[in-house]
N, C-alpha and C positions, 0 to 999 in steps of 0.2 A: 730339913728334911723336908719342913713345911713349904718350903720355896721350890723343892724340886717337884714334889707333888703336884705345887700350882702351874708350874711350867709344863711339867706334863699334861694335864687335865688343858693347857693352852694348846699344845699340840694336836692332842687327841681331838678336840673341837675343831681346830683349823683344817684337820683332814677330813673330818664328818661335815664339815658345808664344803671345802674343796670337791668332794665326792658327791655333795648333793647339786654343786654348780655343774659337773660334770654330766649327771643323770638328765640335768635340765637340758643340754646341749646335745649330746646323744640321744637320738629318737627314730633309729633308723629301723628295726624291723619289729614287727607288729610283738613278739615276745617281749623284748626289751622294754615296749611301753608298757605293756601288762605289769613286768616285776618293777619299774619303777613306780608305776602308780598305785601297787600293792605295798612298795616299801614307804611312801611319802605319807599314804593312808596310816601306815602303822606307826611311822614316825609321829604323827601328830597324836594319834592316840594315844602314845607312851609319854610326849612331851605332856599333854593336857593331862593328863593321870599326876605327873611329877608336880605339873603346876597346881593341881586340887592339893596332895598331901602338904606340899610347902604352905599353901593358905590354911588349912586345917591344923595343920603344927602351930606356925609362927603366927598366925592371925595377921598376914600382910604379906605384900606380895613387891620386889625388885621391878623399876619401870623395865631393867634389861630382859629379864624375865616374862617381861607382858609383851615386847616385843619379838622377843625368841617365840612365845606364843602365837603371834601374830605371823610371822613369816612362816610358820609350819602350818597356820591356817590358809597360806597362801599356797603353800607345797598343797595340801589337801585340794583347793581349788584345782590348781595343775593337774590332779590326779583323775579328777573328773573329767576336767576338761579331756582329757588325756583317751580316758574310756568314753566319749562321746556325749557326755551329759549334757555339754554346753554347744553343741555342735549339732546343726541339722543336717539328719542324714538323707541325704537324695538317691533315689534306688534309681539305677541307669534303665533308661527304657528300651523293651525289647520287643521282639516278634508274640511274645506272651502276655503283652499288656493287652486286658481287655478293651477292645474296640467302643463299648459305649460308657466305658469309664471317662470320659472327658466332661458329661456333664456332673460329674461327682468331684472331679477334680477341686473346684472352687469350694466344696463343703470339707476338704480336707486341710486346708491352708490356716485353718483357725490352731488346732492343735500341734499342726506340722510347722509352723513357724514360731510357737507359743515358746517364750523363754524358759529357763531352769526357774526361775522367781515366778512367773506364769503360772507353769506347771506347779511348783509348791501352793502355792494360794489359789490354784482351780481358777482364777480371773480369767483365762482364754474361756469360758463357758460363759463369760458374764453375757455376751451377745446373743447366745441359745435363751438364758433366762430372761431376758428381754424381751425374745420375741414371744416366749410361752405364756408370759406375762399379759403380752396386748392380744394374745388370742391362743387357740386350741394348736397346738402342733400337729402336722401331720407329718408322714413317713420320710417325705422329702425333705423337710427341715432337719433331720436328725444326721448329723456327720457319721460318714462310714472312717472304717478304719484306716488308718495310714497304709501305704502299699508296703511298708516292709514287715508291716503285722497281718497280713492275707493268707491266706492257707495255701494258696497255690505258690508263692514264692516260698515260703517256709518250704513246700516241697520241692520245689526246684535245687534249695539250698541245701538240702538233705541230701538228696539224691545225685549233689555235685560232691560232696564229702562222700557216698558213698562212691561213687566212681574212682576217684582218688585213692581213696584204700585201696579198692579190690587193684589197681593198678598197681599199687605199690607193693602189695603183698604176691604172695605165691598162690595159686590154686590151692592150694592144701593147708593153706592158713587162712581160712576164713572166720575166724571166732569172732565174737563180741565186736562185728561189724556196723553193727546198731548202736552199742553203745559208744564206740569210739566216732561215730558220725554225728551222735547227738552232741558230743564235746568238740567237735570241731564247728559243729555249726552255731552251737550257743554255749561256747565257753567265756564270751565276754561278759553277757548278758548275768551268767550265774557267779562271776567274779564279783560284777559290780553288785548285785544281790547278797553278797556274802559281807562285802566291804560295808552294805547300808544295814545289814543284821549286827554286822562288830559296832558301828556306829552306836545303831541304835540299843543296843545291850549294854555300851557303856554310858549312854545319855541316861537310860532307866536307873542304871545303877547308880550313879552320881546324884541323882536329882532329889532324894532324899537326905543326903548328906548335905547339898548345898542349902536346902530347908532348912536343915538344923542350924546350921552355921548362921543364917538368915535369921532366924530366933535369937538366937543367941545375940546376934549384932542388935538389933531391936530390942533386945532386953538391957544391953550395955547403953543403949542410946538413950533410955529414961535416965540411967543412973549420971548421965553425962559424960561418960567414957566412950567417946565415937570417934573414927576416923573416917572421914568422906571418901579419901579413895582405897578405904577396904570395904565400905558400902556400894561404891561405885563398880568394885570388882566383884563384889558377891553377886549384884543384879545383874552386871553382865554375864557372868557365867550360868546363871540361872535361865537367862534368855537364850543363850549358847545352846544349852541341855536341852530345852523346849523347841528351838528349831532341829535341830540333830533329831529328836525324838519324833518331830510331827513328819 
């Protein structure tokens, strides 16, 4: 019976990893990308919770479980990349582009070309801080908003979604056009904010438990009953929770 259950668990794991591999390859439609990203983020959250539960119960973790958690961390990275966190989004130029924006474009490159790590640590603003340290800043020194964050482009996207909904629906069915236009315009951003909020909630909830395990490990270290691998694992999870919380 135990061998049968072990064989069944291997089959289920193989099916899960096969489906994950297929989801990495199939990235055609926008909704498929969003669904895959949500799936990968939830998978990372569930595996992280399971590893933490194993660590708290047994005060040790297998190398295979650590590798499994690292693979799901890569899936989380792919989810962020799928949603555009690590990709610089260039807005196509059109007739609505302001004629006097050419002088301001150079000021947008600092934030526009910033990587995810640079945005996370706010290192993209170091040049502005250095300039402010050397002399008082003027209005021309302050970078303007990125093109995709400006009001006229948001208005254009909203009106495009509004007109698309108006064409798809009949004249007698014009209810909730504002709501669904906002959903179409800002769906990806709202999903990304929800994923960030979920990860931050998990990190805030898990951090006190990790600190509790770390204190117990420190007390056992004084008595001579310590395991270096366990200590490094606890510190790694603690650093990860603080990074996600940030």
